[in-house]
N, C-alpha and C positions, 0 to 999 in steps of 0.2 A: 581554291586559293590555299597554298601551303603557308602555314604560319610557323615561323621559327622564333622561339623564345630563348634569348641569350641573357646570361647574367654576368655582370662585371662587379667583382668584389662581393658577390652574393651567390649562394647556392640556390638553384632553381628547383623547387620541389615539384612533385607531380601535381599536387593541388594547385600551385601557382601557375604551372604550365597550362593545365586544363582551363583554369579561370581566364587566363589571358587569351587562349585560343577561342573560348566561348564568346568573350566580349568582342574581340576583333572580327570574328566571323559574322556577328550581327550587322556589321557595316555592309555586308554584301547585299542587303535589301535596298541600299541606297545606290550602289554602283555595281556595274558588271565587271568582274575581274576574271580573266581566264584561270582555269584550274592550275596551270603550270606557274602562275605568278607567285612569287615568294614574298610574303609580308614579313617584316622583322619587328619583333618586340624586344627592346633592349632595356633591361632593368639594372640600375646602378645603385650602389649604396654610398652615401656621403655622410659626413658628420651630422648634417642637418636633417637627414632623412633618406627616403627612397625616391628615385627618379625613374619614370617610365618614358621611353621614346618609342613611338610607333611610326614605321615607314611602310607605305604601300605604293608600289609603282603601278600606274594605270596607263591606259592608252592615251589619255589626255595629258597626264603629268604625274608628278610624284606627290602623294598626300603624306604629310608629316605633321606630327604633333608631339609635344612633350609636356610633362607635368611633374611636379615634385610635391611629395606629401610625406607624412611620418610613416605611412603604411604602403607597401607595394601594391596591395589590392586597390586602395583608394587612388593611388597614382595612375594605375591602369584605367580605372573608371573615368578619371578626369581627362586623360589623354583621348580615350574613345569618344567622350562627349565633345571634346574640341574638334576631333575629326568629323563627327556627325554634323556639327555646326558649320564647318568649312564646306562640306559637301552641299548642305542645304543652301548656304549663301551663294555658292557657285551656280547651283541649279536655278535659283531665283534670278541671278544676274543674267544667265543665259536666256531664260524665258523672257525677261524684260527686253533684252537686246533683240531677240528674234521678233517679238511683237512690234517694237518700234521700227525695225527695218522693214517689216511687212507693211505697216501703215505708210511709211515713206514711199515705198514702191507703188502702193495703190494711189497715193496722192500725186505722184509725179505723172505728168502727161507726156513725157518724152518717149517717143517711139522711134528708135533708131534701128536701122538695119545693121546687124553685126555679123561678122564672120564667125561661124561656129568652130571652135577648136575642141576636140574631144581628148580629154585626158583620161588615161586608164590608171586605175588604182586597184590594187589587190588587197583585200582585207579578209581575215578569217571570219567565218560565219559561226556564231555561237548559238547554243540552245538557250532560250529565255522566254518569258511571257511578254505580252504586249506592253505592259507598263514599263518593264525594264527596257524594251526596245524604244519606247517613246523617250525615256530618260537619256538613252545613248544617242538618239537622234538630236535631242536638244543640246547635249554636251558637245556633239561634233558640229553643231550649227549647220546641219543639212536639212533639206525639206522632206527627206524620206530616209528610211533605214530598213535594210533587209536582214532577216534573221530566220532561224529554224524554231518553229513554235514548240514549246516544251510539251504541250498536251498532245498535239496531233502529229508531231515529228515531221511536219511538212514546212516548206518554205513559205514565208509570209513577209509582207511589206507594210510598215506603218508610214503614214505621211501626214503632213500638216495641211489642213484644208484651207484653200485660198480665201473663201468668202465667209468664213466663220472662225471662231476661236478654237474649234474642235480638231480632232484628229480622225483619220480614216485608216482602215486596215484592208489590205488585199490578201486573200488566201490563194496561193498558187497550187493548182492540182495537176496531177499527171493525167494525160489522156489514155 
């Protein structure tokens, strides 16, 4: 992720730029963002203090938070904390929704024959570990997610197990 630090009515020092980049890059442990994605940190000066606005475009949507404080460093901290809370709330909401829809599907006894329509979707495959893949699977609300394993550099698939609350992992190998 490329992080752009922009100042309005304030000069951005190297220390402030490095601090903002360090804090925003810590959010990557919660979400998977492609390297070419450009996150923006805008710092403004007002009569009442400093304001930090952070915007991160993701595959799911745009994450945005802002906070105002007397100090630019504190404003950045507060905005990053708000973004982390937003991400956690969304992940929890998605997990609850997927568990409730799974139990509804198991409870229903309707077995209808349906015509199968195959939709084709192309997505870029990213290098990540299994935990990040599970998070991306939950965010996309699918039952599985394909990725390139960061350790083995091989294709792998994580999936939601039907009869338990756990997850499974399939490692694809070449013959």
